[in-house]
C-alpha positions as CSV (number, residue, x, y, z in Angstrom):
1,M,-15.1,-4.8,-15.0
2,N,-14.8,-8.4,-16.4
3,E,-17.4,-7.6,-19.0
4,I,-15.5,-4.7,-20.4
5,Q,-12.2,-6.5,-20.0
6,K,-13.8,-9.4,-22.5
7,I,-15.0,-6.6,-24.7
8,L,-11.7,-5.0,-24.9
9,D,-9.9,-8.3,-25.5
10,S,-12.1,-9.1,-28.3
11,L,-10.9,-6.0,-30.0
12,R,-7.3,-6.6,-29.2
13,G,-5.2,-6.7,-32.3
14,S,-7.4,-4.6,-34.7
15,I,-7.0,-1.4,-32.4
16,S,-5.2,-0.4,-29.3
17,I,-7.0,-1.1,-26.0
18,Q,-6.8,2.7,-25.0
19,V,-8.1,4.0,-28.3
20,A,-11.0,1.4,-28.0
21,L,-12.0,2.1,-24.4
22,E,-12.0,5.7,-25.3
23,L,-14.3,5.3,-28.4
24,I,-16.7,3.0,-26.5
25,Y,-17.1,5.7,-23.7
26,V,-17.4,8.6,-26.1
27,V,-19.9,6.8,-28.2
28,R,-21.9,5.8,-25.1
29,A,-22.0,9.7,-24.2
30,W,-23.1,10.5,-27.6
31,E,-25.9,8.0,-27.4
32,K,-26.8,9.5,-24.2
33,L,-26.8,13.2,-25.4
34,S,-28.7,12.1,-28.3
35,T,-31.4,10.5,-26.4
36,E,-31.8,13.8,-24.3
37,A,-32.0,15.7,-27.4
38,K,-28.9,17.7,-26.7
39,I,-27.5,17.1,-30.1
40,E,-29.2,17.8,-33.5
41,E,-31.1,14.9,-34.9
42,E,-29.1,14.7,-38.1
43,L,-26.0,14.4,-36.0
44,S,-27.5,12.0,-33.4
45,F,-26.1,8.3,-32.6
46,N,-29.2,6.4,-33.9
47,I,-29.1,8.2,-37.1
48,F,-25.6,7.3,-37.7
49,Y,-25.8,3.7,-36.6
50,N,-28.9,3.0,-38.6
51,Q,-27.2,3.9,-41.8
52,K,-24.1,2.2,-43.2
53,V,-21.0,2.8,-41.0
54,E,-18.5,4.8,-42.5
55,V,-15.3,5.9,-40.7
56,K,-15.1,9.3,-42.7
57,K,-18.6,10.2,-41.8
58,L,-18.2,9.6,-38.3
59,A,-15.0,11.8,-38.4
60,S,-17.1,14.3,-40.0
61,I,-20.0,14.3,-37.4
62,F,-17.5,14.5,-34.5
63,E,-15.9,17.6,-36.0
64,K,-19.2,19.4,-36.3
65,L,-20.2,18.2,-32.7
66,S,-16.8,19.6,-31.5
67,K,-18.2,23.3,-32.4
68,T,-20.7,23.1,-29.7
69,I,-20.1,20.3,-27.2
70,K,-17.0,20.3,-25.0
71,L,-16.7,16.5,-25.0
72,F,-16.1,16.4,-28.7
73,K,-13.4,19.3,-28.4
74,L,-11.5,17.1,-26.1
75,Y,-11.8,13.7,-27.8
76,K,-9.6,13.3,-30.7
77,F,-10.8,10.8,-33.5
78,D,-8.2,9.5,-35.7
79,P,-9.9,7.8,-38.7
80,K,-6.6,6.2,-39.5
81,T,-6.9,3.9,-36.6
82,F,-10.3,2.5,-37.6
83,D,-11.7,0.6,-40.5
84,E,-15.4,0.1,-41.2
85,D,-15.2,-3.5,-39.6
86,N,-13.6,-2.7,-36.3
87,L,-15.7,0.5,-36.0
88,T,-19.1,-1.3,-36.7
89,K,-18.1,-3.8,-34.1
90,T,-17.1,-1.0,-31.4
91,L,-20.5,0.7,-32.1
92,G,-22.5,-2.7,-31.8
93,I,-20.9,-3.1,-28.4
94,V,-22.1,0.2,-27.2
95,K,-25.5,-0.6,-28.6
96,N,-25.9,-3.8,-27.0
97,I,-24.2,-3.6,-23.6
98,V,-26.6,-2.4,-21.0
99,N,-24.3,-1.1,-18.2
100,L,-20.7,0.1,-18.7
101,P,-18.5,0.4,-15.6
102,N,-18.0,3.5,-13.8
103,V,-15.9,5.8,-16.1
104,N,-13.0,6.2,-13.5
105,D,-12.7,2.5,-12.6
106,A,-12.6,1.7,-16.5
107,F,-9.7,4.3,-17.2
108,Y,-7.9,3.9,-14.0
109,F,-8.0,0.6,-12.4
110,E,-8.4,-1.6,-15.6
111,K,-5.0,-3.5,-15.9
112,G,-2.7,-2.6,-18.8
113,I,-5.0,0.8,-19.7
114,M,-3.6,3.5,-17.4
115,H,-0.5,3.0,-15.0
116,D,-0.6,6.3,-13.4
117,Y,-1.2,6.1,-9.3
118,S,-4.8,6.4,-8.6
119,V,-6.5,6.1,-4.8
120,S,-8.7,3.1,-4.3
121,N,-12.4,3.5,-3.9
122,Q,-12.2,3.1,-0.1
123,I,-9.6,5.8,0.7
124,A,-11.6,8.1,-1.9
125,E,-14.9,7.3,-0.1
126,L,-13.3,7.8,3.4
127,G,-11.8,11.3,2.4
128,I,-15.3,12.4,1.3
129,K,-17.0,11.2,4.5
130,L,-14.3,12.9,6.6
131,L,-15.1,16.2,4.9
132,D,-19.0,15.8,4.8
133,G,-20.4,19.0,5.7
134,D,-23.1,21.3,4.3
135,S,-20.9,22.9,1.7
136,K,-22.0,22.8,-2.1
137,E,-18.6,22.9,-3.8
138,L,-15.5,20.8,-3.5
139,Y,-12.1,21.6,-4.8
140,V,-9.7,18.8,-5.7
141,P,-6.1,19.8,-6.7
142,F,-3.3,17.6,-7.7
143,T,-5.3,14.5,-7.9
144,N,-4.8,11.8,-10.5
145,G,-8.4,10.0,-11.2
146,F,-11.9,10.7,-10.1
147,T,-12.7,7.9,-7.9
148,Y,-14.0,10.5,-5.3
149,A,-16.7,11.7,-7.7
150,K,-18.8,8.7,-7.2
151,Y,-19.1,9.4,-3.3
152,T,-20.3,13.0,-3.6
153,D,-23.0,15.4,-5.0
154,K,-21.0,18.5,-4.5
155,K,-20.0,20.6,-7.4
156,I,-16.4,19.7,-8.2
157,F,-13.6,22.0,-9.1
158,A,-10.5,20.2,-10.1
159,D,-7.1,21.0,-11.8
160,F,-4.5,18.7,-13.3
161,Q,-1.9,18.4,-15.9
162,N,-2.9,15.4,-17.7
163,P,-4.8,16.0,-20.9
164,Q,-6.5,12.7,-20.9
165,S,-7.9,13.3,-17.5
166,A,-10.0,16.3,-19.1
167,L,-11.6,13.7,-21.4
168,I,-12.4,11.4,-18.5
169,A,-13.8,14.4,-16.4
170,E,-16.4,15.3,-19.2
171,L,-17.3,11.6,-19.8
172,I,-18.1,11.5,-16.0
173,N,-20.1,14.9,-16.4
174,I,-22.2,13.4,-19.1
175,L,-22.4,9.5,-18.3
176,E,-22.8,10.0,-14.5
177,D,-24.4,13.3,-14.4
178,K,-21.8,15.0,-12.4
179,E,-20.6,18.6,-12.3
180,I,-16.9,18.9,-12.5
181,T,-15.6,22.2,-13.7
182,F,-11.7,21.3,-14.6
183,S,-8.6,23.2,-15.4
184,L,-5.8,21.8,-17.3
185,T,-3.0,23.5,-15.6
186,N,0.0,23.2,-13.1
187,A,-1.7,24.7,-10.2
188,L,1.5,25.6,-8.6
189,E,2.6,27.7,-11.4
190,K,-0.7,28.9,-12.8
191,P,-3.6,28.5,-10.4
192,T,-7.0,29.2,-12.5
193,F,-9.5,29.2,-9.5
194,I,-9.4,32.8,-8.7
195,N,-11.7,35.0,-6.4
196,P,-13.8,36.8,-8.8
197,D,-14.3,39.8,-6.4
198,A,-10.7,40.1,-5.9
199,P,-8.6,38.8,-8.8
200,H,-5.3,39.1,-6.7
201,L,-6.6,36.5,-4.4
202,L,-7.4,32.6,-4.9
203,K,-10.9,31.3,-4.5
204,E,-11.2,29.7,-1.1
205,F,-13.4,26.7,-0.9
206,D,-15.2,25.4,2.3
207,S,-14.2,21.6,1.3
208,V,-10.9,20.4,-0.3
209,L,-9.8,17.1,-1.0
210,S,-6.4,16.2,-2.4
211,F,-4.3,13.2,-3.2
212,P,-1.3,14.7,-4.3
213,P,1.6,12.8,-6.1
214,F,4.2,11.8,-3.5
215,G,7.9,13.1,-3.9
216,L,7.2,14.7,-7.3
217,R,10.2,16.8,-8.1
218,G,10.1,20.3,-9.8
219,K,10.8,23.9,-9.2
220,V,8.9,26.6,-7.3
221,D,10.0,30.3,-7.4
222,A,8.3,31.9,-4.4
223,S,9.3,35.3,-5.5
224,K,7.2,35.1,-8.6
225,D,4.1,33.7,-7.0
226,K,1.6,36.7,-6.7
227,F,-0.4,34.8,-4.2
228,H,2.2,34.5,-1.7
229,R,1.5,30.8,-0.9
230,F,5.0,29.3,-0.6
231,Q,6.7,30.2,2.8
232,F,8.3,26.7,3.6
233,Q,8.9,25.1,0.1
234,R,12.4,24.4,-0.3
235,G,14.4,21.8,-2.7
236,S,13.0,20.1,-5.6
237,I,10.4,17.8,-3.9
238,L,7.2,19.5,-4.1
239,D,5.2,18.0,-1.2
240,I,5.1,21.0,1.0
241,A,4.2,23.3,-2.2
242,H,1.3,21.0,-2.9
243,F,0.1,21.4,0.7
244,E,0.8,25.1,0.9
245,H,-1.4,25.8,-2.2
246,I,-4.0,23.5,-0.8
247,L,-4.0,25.8,2.4
248,A,-4.3,28.9,0.3
249,Q,-7.5,27.7,-1.3
250,T,-9.0,26.3,1.9
251,K,-11.6,28.5,3.7
252,A,-12.8,25.7,6.1
253,K,-11.9,22.1,5.9
254,A,-9.4,20.0,3.9
255,V,-8.5,16.3,3.7
256,V,-5.0,15.8,2.2
257,L,-3.3,12.4,1.9
258,M,0.5,12.5,2.6
259,P,3.2,9.9,2.8
260,V,3.8,9.0,6.4
261,G,7.2,10.6,6.5
262,F,5.7,14.0,6.0
263,T,4.6,13.4,9.8
264,Y,8.0,13.3,11.4
265,R,10.8,14.3,9.0
266,G,12.9,17.3,9.8
267,S,14.1,20.4,8.3
268,A,11.3,22.2,5.9
269,E,8.6,19.8,6.7
270,E,9.1,20.2,10.5
271,E,8.9,23.9,10.1
272,F,5.6,23.5,8.0
273,R,4.1,21.2,10.7
274,K,5.1,23.8,13.3
275,Y,3.3,26.3,11.3
276,L,0.0,24.1,11.2
277,I,0.2,23.7,15.0
278,E,0.9,27.5,15.9
279,K,-2.0,28.5,13.3
280,N,-4.2,25.8,15.1
281,Y,-5.2,24.5,11.6
282,L,-4.5,20.8,12.1
283,E,-7.7,19.0,13.5
284,A,-6.6,15.2,13.0
285,I,-4.1,12.8,11.8
286,I,-5.3,9.5,10.6
287,Q,-2.8,6.9,10.0
288,L,-3.7,4.5,7.3
289,P,-2.7,0.8,7.2
290,P,0.0,-0.2,4.9
291,N,-0.6,-2.2,1.6
292,L,-3.9,-0.3,1.2
293,H,-3.0,1.1,-2.3
294,S,-3.1,-0.9,-5.4
295,A,-0.1,1.1,-7.1
296,T,2.1,1.9,-4.2
297,S,3.4,0.3,-1.1
298,I,4.0,3.8,0.6
299,E,2.2,3.9,3.9
300,T,0.1,7.0,4.0
301,T,-1.7,9.5,6.3
302,F,-4.7,11.7,6.1
303,F,-4.1,15.4,7.4
304,L,-7.4,16.9,8.3
305,I,-7.3,20.8,8.2
306,N,-9.8,22.9,9.7
307,K,-9.6,26.7,9.8
308,Q,-12.6,27.1,12.0
309,K,-11.5,24.8,15.0
310,N,-12.6,25.9,18.4
311,D,-10.3,24.1,20.5
312,D,-6.4,23.6,20.8
313,K,-6.1,19.9,20.1
314,V,-5.2,17.5,17.7
315,Q,-7.0,14.0,17.2
316,F,-4.8,11.2,16.2
317,I,-6.5,7.8,14.9
318,N,-4.5,4.8,14.2
319,L,-6.2,2.6,11.5
320,K,-3.3,0.1,11.4
321,D,-5.4,-1.8,14.4
322,D,-6.8,-5.1,13.1
323,S,-10.2,-4.2,14.4
324,F,-10.5,-1.9,11.2
325,I,-9.1,-3.9,8.5
326,V,-9.3,-7.2,6.7
327,R,-7.0,-9.1,4.3
328,E,-8.1,-9.7,0.7
329,G,-5.2,-11.5,-1.0
330,R,-2.1,-9.2,-0.7
331,R,-4.3,-5.9,-0.2
332,L,-6.0,-4.9,3.1
333,V,-9.5,-3.3,3.0
334,F,-11.3,-1.6,5.8
335,K,-14.4,-3.3,7.3
336,N,-16.4,-0.3,8.1
337,L,-15.8,3.4,7.0
338,D,-18.6,4.7,9.2
339,E,-17.2,3.5,12.4
340,I,-13.9,5.5,11.4
341,V,-15.9,8.7,10.8
342,T,-17.9,8.3,14.1
343,I,-14.7,8.2,15.9
344,Y,-13.6,11.4,14.2
345,E,-16.5,13.2,14.5
346,N,-17.3,12.3,18.1
347,K,-13.7,12.8,19.0
348,K,-13.8,9.3,20.8
349,E,-10.6,8.5,22.7
350,L,-10.1,4.6,22.6
351,E,-7.1,2.7,23.8
352,N,-4.6,1.9,21.3
353,I,-6.7,3.5,18.6
354,S,-7.2,7.3,19.2
355,A,-6.2,10.1,21.2
356,L,-6.7,13.9,21.7
357,V,-3.4,15.8,22.2
358,A,-2.8,19.3,23.0
359,N,-0.9,21.5,20.6
360,A,1.6,22.3,23.5
361,D,2.4,18.6,23.8
362,I,2.9,18.2,20.1
363,A,5.2,21.3,20.3
364,N,7.2,19.4,23.1
365,N,7.6,16.6,20.7
366,N,9.3,18.7,18.3
367,Y,6.2,19.2,16.2
368,S,6.4,15.2,15.3
369,L,3.0,13.9,14.3
370,A,4.1,10.5,14.3
371,I,1.1,8.3,15.3
372,D,3.2,6.1,17.7
373,R,4.3,9.2,19.8
374,Y,0.7,9.7,21.0
375,I,-1.2,6.4,20.9
376,V,0.7,3.9,23.2
377,S,-0.4,0.9,25.0
378,S,-1.3,1.0,28.8
379,E,1.9,-0.8,29.5
380,A,4.1,2.0,27.6
381,K,2.1,4.5,29.4
382,E,2.9,3.1,32.7
383,L,6.7,2.7,31.9
384,Q,6.8,6.3,30.8
385,Q,5.2,7.6,34.0
386,T,8.1,6.0,35.9
387,L,10.2,8.7,34.2
388,E,8.3,11.3,36.1
389,H,9.9,10.2,39.2
390,Y,13.3,11.6,38.1
391,E,14.9,14.8,37.1
392,L,15.0,14.8,33.2
393,V,17.4,16.5,31.0
394,S,17.7,16.7,27.2
395,L,20.2,14.1,25.8
396,E,21.6,17.0,23.7
397,D,22.4,18.9,27.0
398,V,24.8,16.4,28.3
399,A,26.3,14.9,24.9
400,D,27.3,15.3,21.6
401,I,25.0,13.5,19.1
402,R,25.5,12.7,15.4
403,R,24.7,10.0,12.9
404,S,27.7,8.3,11.5
405,Q,28.4,8.7,7.8
406,L,28.9,6.4,5.0
407,F,32.6,5.6,4.3
408,K,33.4,3.7,1.1
409,D,35.9,1.1,1.0
410,E,38.7,2.8,-1.2
411,G,41.0,-0.4,-1.5
412,E,43.8,1.5,-0.2
413,G,44.8,3.8,2.7
414,K,44.4,3.5,6.2
415,E,42.6,0.4,7.6
416,V,39.8,1.1,9.9
417,Y,37.1,-1.2,11.5
418,E,33.3,-0.5,10.8
419,V,31.1,-1.4,13.6
420,S,27.5,-2.1,12.8
421,P,24.6,-3.2,15.3
422,S,25.4,-7.0,14.6
423,D,28.7,-6.3,16.3
424,F,27.5,-4.9,19.5
425,S,28.5,-7.0,22.4
426,K,25.6,-8.5,24.3
427,A,27.1,-7.1,27.6
428,G,30.1,-5.2,28.5
429,F,32.2,-2.9,26.4
430,T,32.3,-3.5,22.5
431,L,36.1,-3.7,21.6
432,E,36.0,-5.2,18.2
433,C,34.3,-5.8,14.8
434,G,35.0,-7.7,11.7
435,K,34.5,-5.5,8.9
436,V,37.7,-3.6,7.8
437,K,37.7,-0.7,5.3
438,Q,40.5,1.1,3.9
439,I,40.2,4.8,3.9
440,G,42.4,7.1,1.6
441,S,40.9,10.2,0.4
442,Q,38.2,10.2,3.0
443,Y,40.9,10.1,5.8
444,K,40.5,13.8,7.0
445,K,36.6,13.2,7.2
446,M,37.1,10.0,9.0
447,Q,39.0,11.6,11.9
448,T,35.8,13.8,12.6
449,Y,33.8,10.5,12.9
450,K,36.2,8.0,14.4
451,L,34.9,6.6,17.6
452,E,36.4,7.2,21.0
453,P,36.4,5.2,24.3
454,Y,33.1,5.3,26.2
455,D,31.1,6.5,23.1
456,V,27.6,5.1,23.2
457,L,26.1,3.7,20.1
458,L,22.4,3.4,19.4
459,S,21.0,1.8,16.3
460,T,18.4,3.9,15.1
461,K,17.7,2.7,11.5
462,G,16.3,-0.6,10.4
463,T,17.2,-2.5,13.6
464,I,16.0,-0.1,16.3
465,G,17.1,0.1,20.0
466,K,20.3,-2.1,19.8
467,V,23.0,-0.1,22.0
468,A,26.7,-0.7,22.8
469,V,29.2,1.3,24.7
470,V,32.9,1.4,23.3
471,G,35.8,0.1,25.5
472,E,39.2,1.1,25.6
473,I,40.0,0.6,21.8
474,S,43.5,0.8,20.2
475,D,42.4,0.4,16.5
476,V,40.6,3.1,14.6
477,M,37.0,2.3,14.6
478,I,34.0,4.1,12.8
479,A,30.2,3.3,13.2
480,S,28.2,2.4,10.2
481,Q,25.1,4.6,8.9
482,A,22.6,2.9,10.9
483,I,24.0,4.3,14.2
484,Q,23.9,7.5,16.1
485,V,27.0,8.0,18.3
486,I,26.4,9.6,21.5
487,R,29.5,11.3,23.2
488,I,29.0,12.3,26.9
489,Q,30.4,15.7,27.9
490,S,31.7,15.2,31.5
491,K,34.9,14.5,33.5
492,D,33.4,11.4,34.8
493,K,32.3,10.2,31.2
494,K,33.0,6.3,31.8
495,E,30.4,6.2,34.6
496,K,27.8,8.4,32.9
497,A,28.2,6.5,29.4
498,I,27.7,3.2,31.1
499,A,24.6,4.8,33.1
500,L,23.3,5.9,29.8
501,Y,24.0,2.6,28.0
502,M,22.2,0.7,30.9
503,F,19.2,3.2,30.5
504,F,18.7,2.3,26.8
505,K,18.9,-1.3,27.5
506,S,16.4,-1.2,30.2
507,D,12.6,-1.9,29.6
508,L,12.0,1.9,30.3
509,G,14.6,3.1,27.8
510,Q,13.5,0.5,25.0
511,T,9.9,1.6,25.5
512,L,10.8,5.4,25.1
513,L,13.0,4.5,21.9
514,A,10.1,2.5,20.5
515,S,7.8,5.5,21.0
516,L,10.2,7.6,18.5
517,V,10.1,5.0,15.8
518,A,8.5,6.3,12.6
519,G,8.2,4.2,9.1
520,V,7.4,0.9,8.5
521,A,9.4,-0.3,5.3
522,M,12.5,1.3,6.9
523,P,11.9,2.0,10.6
524,Q,14.0,4.9,11.7
525,I,14.5,7.4,14.7
526,A,15.3,10.9,13.5
527,T,18.6,12.5,15.0
528,V,16.6,15.4,16.3
529,E,14.4,12.9,18.2
530,I,17.4,11.6,19.9
531,K,18.7,15.0,20.7
532,K,15.4,16.1,22.4
533,L,15.1,12.8,24.2
534,K,14.5,13.2,27.9
535,I,16.9,11.1,30.1
536,P,16.9,10.6,33.9
537,I,19.6,12.4,35.9
538,L,21.1,10.0,38.3
539,T,22.7,10.7,41.7
540,K,26.2,9.4,42.2
541,E,24.8,6.4,44.2
542,Q,22.4,5.6,41.4
543,E,25.4,5.9,39.0
544,K,27.3,3.7,41.0
545,Q,24.5,1.1,41.0
546,T,24.3,1.1,37.3
547,V,28.1,0.3,37.0
548,L,27.6,-2.6,39.4
549,N,24.7,-3.9,37.3
550,F,26.9,-3.6,34.2
551,N,29.6,-5.5,35.6
552,S,27.1,-8.1,37.0
553,E,25.6,-8.4,33.5
554,T,29.0,-8.8,31.9
555,K,29.9,-11.4,34.3
556,M,26.6,-13.2,33.7
557,Y,26.9,-13.1,29.9
558,N,30.6,-14.6,30.2
559,E,29.3,-17.4,32.2
560,I,26.5,-18.0,29.7
561,D,29.2,-18.0,26.6
562,K,31.1,-20.6,28.8
563,I,28.2,-22.7,29.2
564,Y,27.6,-22.5,25.5
565,T,31.3,-23.5,24.7
566,D,31.1,-26.5,26.9
567,I,27.6,-27.6,25.2
568,E,29.2,-27.2,21.8
569,Q,32.1,-29.3,23.1
570,I,29.8,-32.0,24.1
571,H,28.1,-31.9,20.7
572,N,31.6,-32.1,18.9
573,N,32.5,-35.0,21.2
574,F,29.7,-37.7,20.6
575,L,31.0,-40.5,23.2
576,G,32.5,-37.9,25.6
577,T,35.7,-39.6,25.8
578,K,38.0,-36.5,25.1
C-alpha cells in the first residue's frame, strides 16, 4: 500500500485522490482486457498509449467500450478533471508499476480515500473459514467492501446500495479473476436474487456471509413484503431486519457479524433470539475481542446459523482470551485463525474458552447469548454449584424491581436527595447522600420512584455489583439511573432486605452478578436478568444469622472508621502534643 500511496501523493493537487485511484485501476483493467483480446484492437490500451495522449480521445474510447463492456458502463470518466499532462502521468504509472495493491484494500483501507466501515482482512477471512463447505455459491448481503472475496473461490452474489461499490466489484472481477454477481439495491425493500422456479420466493443459498451496518436507521413495512420476511423487526434500527432477510435467503449455513448487544438486549431482539433457538437454527456464538476493527470500537460477535443442525446445542467460543490474540499498536490481531476454526469444527470444550450449551439452558437464561453466561471460570462454577444446596426462587417472585429513571434538576421545586453507587455505605444502612436536586414538574413521576426504607439498591450499569440497603430515611430520596431498586414484598421486609443485601455482597452473589454482565465499553445488567435471577430461600434461622452478620459487619466498619480517624489525627498533629 505504501507504493500506491506515493503514487497518489505525486498526483495530489492536479486531480483528486479518489479520481486518480479510480482511473489507475480502470486503466489497469483496460490493459488486462486488451491483453486478453477481449477488446477490439483499435480500442486497446497499447494502441492508445503509443500515440499522442488526448483526453477527448480517451473519453471517446471509453464511451465506445461502455456499449459492450460492463466496467465502462459503471465508470464515469469526466474529461474536465484531466489535462494531457496529468493523464499522461497517470497512464505512465499504470504502464510501469508491476503490481497494484488488492483492489478492495486500495479503495477501502487506504487512508483518506474511503471512510465507510469495512471489516478487516482477518475478520473476513475468519468468516469465510467458518463457512467453508462444498457449496459453490456465496451470498453476501448488506456488506460494505469486498475483503472476503480474496479468501474464497465461490461464485459471489452481493447486493449493496453504494454505486461506487459496483465499480469496485467489477474491477475485482477483471483484475482478480473473481465472479461477483451484484445488484445495486436496498435488499430490505427490493431483493433481487429470486428463486427462478418460484418467483414468489427468494433464492436460498447454501452459504451466506454478512457484515451488516450496525444501528442503521430506517423503516420496514412488513405488510408490503411479499416474501414475508419480517416477523420481529420493530422500531427504526434495522439490525433485526437485516438478520431476518439473511435467514430468508439461507438454505444451510450463514455467518453474520453483529454488535455484542444483540446477544443480550431485551424486547424484539430477545424475541428474535428465542426464535433462533426454538427453530434450532443457531449453531454457534463466537465472541470477538474488542479493538479488532479499524473503523469502530464496537465489540462484535459472530452468529453462526445452520438450518441443517443435527443436535440441540449451541457452541460458545470466547476469543477474548489472550491465547488467541496479540497486540499490534492499538489494534489486536489473531495469532492463528485455523486454531479457532478447529475448535468450532470439532466442537471442542476448553476451560474458559468454549462450551456446548443445550437450547433448554439458553431458554432458562431468558434466551441471553452473552458469552459470560456460559463460559465461566472453574472457581465461578464451584460457587454457582453452592446455590444447588438451597431452594431457589426468582427475585421477581418476591420483590418489585425497576431501574430508576433520570430526573433533571429543575432549579426550583421540592428538594430531593439522589443516591448514586458512590454514596452507598460500606456496611449497614445507607441513610444519606450528597447530591440534591430540585423537582418541580416531575414531582408526580418522582412519587413513583422515591425510595422507601429497606429498599435494596443494586448498581447494574457502569459500576457493577455495588449494593446498599436503605435505612429509616426521613428526607425524600431517589436513586440514580445506574441503580436497580429492589423492593421486597413481605411482612418481615426488613429482615429479608438485609438477607438479600448480604447475599449480593457475598462472593457467591458477586460471582452470580458478574455472570450476568454484558458489554465492555459500558458494562451493564439488563433489568430482565435481575428479575429472573435465582436467589436462595432462607430459613428463619438463616435469616437471623444474616442479620447478625449484618450487625457485626457494621460494627467492624465503624471500628475501622474510628481507627482511620485516629490515624488522621496523628498525621494532623505532627509532634503528638495535642
